[in-house]
N, C-alpha and C positions, 0 to 999 in steps of 0.2 A: 184438551188444551185449556189452561186456566185463563179466566177472564175476570177482571175486577171492575166493579161499577165505577170506581173512582181512580183507576189507573195506579193503584197502590195495593201492595200485598202485605206489607209489614208496617208496624207503627213503632218507630224508634223511641218514642217517649215512654213506651211500656217496657223497655228493656230494663231488667233488674240486676244483671250481673255482667261483669267485664268480659268473662269468657263467652258470653252470649253476644255481646256487642259486635265483635269482629265478624262473626258469622252473619248477624243481621245486616251489617253494613254491606257485606258481599251480596246478600240476597237483594237488598234494596238497589244496589248498583246493577245487578243482573236483570232486575225488573220482572222476576217471575215468582210464582207462589211456591214457597218451600214445602207446603203440605200437599200439593197436587202429586198424583201418582208418579208422574215423570220426573219429579224433582226430590221426592221424599228421601230416597236413599243417599242423595248427595249431601243433604244437610242434617238429617236425623240419624244419629249413629246408634241408637238403642234398637234392639231387635223387636220385630213385630211379634207380639204374644199370641194374637188371634186376628184372623181376617174374616170378617163377616161379609154379608151382601152389601152393607152400607158403610161399615166402619173398619178401620184398623185400630187395634188396641195395642198400646205400648206404654212404657214408662216415660215420664217427662224427662227430657234431656237436661233441662235446667230446673231442677226441683226447687220449690220454695223452702225456706228455712223452717225448722222445728216441725217437721212432718215425719210420720212413719212410712206412709205410702202416698204416692201421687201417680195415678194412672191417667193416661191421655188417650182419648178416643178421637180419631181424626176421620172426618167424613170423607169418603172415597172420591166423591166428585166435588168440584169447586162450587160451594155455595157460601154465602156470607151472612145470610139472615135466617133466623129460625122459621120464618114464614115459608121458606123454600123447602123445608124438611118434610119428607114423606112420613106419614104417621107410622109406617112399618119400621122406619129407621129409628124412631123413638123407642119402639118396643125392643128392637135389637140392642140398642144402647143400654137400656135398663137390664136386659138379660145378661149382656156382657159384664156390666159393672156388678150385678148381683152375684154371678158365678165367680168372678175374680175376688170379690170381697169375702165370699165363703172360703175359697181356696187359701187366701192369705190370713184368714181369721181377723178381719177388720172389725173392730168392736163398734166403731161409730165414726162419723165424719160428715162429709157433704159432697154434693154433686153441683158443679157450676158450669153453665154455658153462657159465655158472653157472645153477643152478636151485633152486627151492624157497625157503622162508622158515621162520623159527622164531619162536616167541612173543617171544623176547628180541632179535630182530635178524634178520639174514639171512646169506646166504653171499657177500655183497660186491657184489651187483648193485644199481644205483640204480633200475632199473625191473624189476619182478617178472615182466613178460611175457617169455616165452622169447625169447632172442636170442643170437646167436653172434658172436664176434670173430675176424677174421683179422688178425694183427698181425705186421709186420716191424719189429723194433727197429732203430734207427740205431746200429750198433755203434761208429761213429766218434765219436758224441756221448757215449758212456759213458766214465767215468773208468777209470783203469788197473785198479782192483780192483772195479769196479762191474758188476753183471749186471742185465739188464732182467727185472723180475718182474711177474707178473699176480697180483692179490690175490684170494684166496678167503677169505671170512669176516671177521668183525669181532673185534678183540681182546676177550678175556673181561672186561677191566676197562673197556670202552667204556661210557660213560653217554650215553644219548640226550638 
């Protein structure tokens, strides 16, 4: 059973897309974690590519713009902070991302894990259950002076 330290599982201020907003509003109303095993299939419609001891590997249901690949690793038990992560889970995560990047021929990109929340917002994640991203940006889709960026945190002047 999922349990949140702050009685919140999603952060609406981090929603990026309208097709995502309706699902997130339903999740918020239901008051349960969309990434916990008992709820994952209800909300996440992409297939699980691999199931490890600690992680589910899938593609992001709401990918960012200007990317070639965006994989999502969802921790199988509900944790919200990286300090709760078993070191063996870290090794499994790197193995999964490494194998999938070889399989897909990912030339370069980044891995990001946002964690934790604060009383006045969070660190940018729409779902507070620990998950990780493997992202290969589409460099050809970027403008001449544009860089692909991954967001951490909300602006200080953001109003909920």
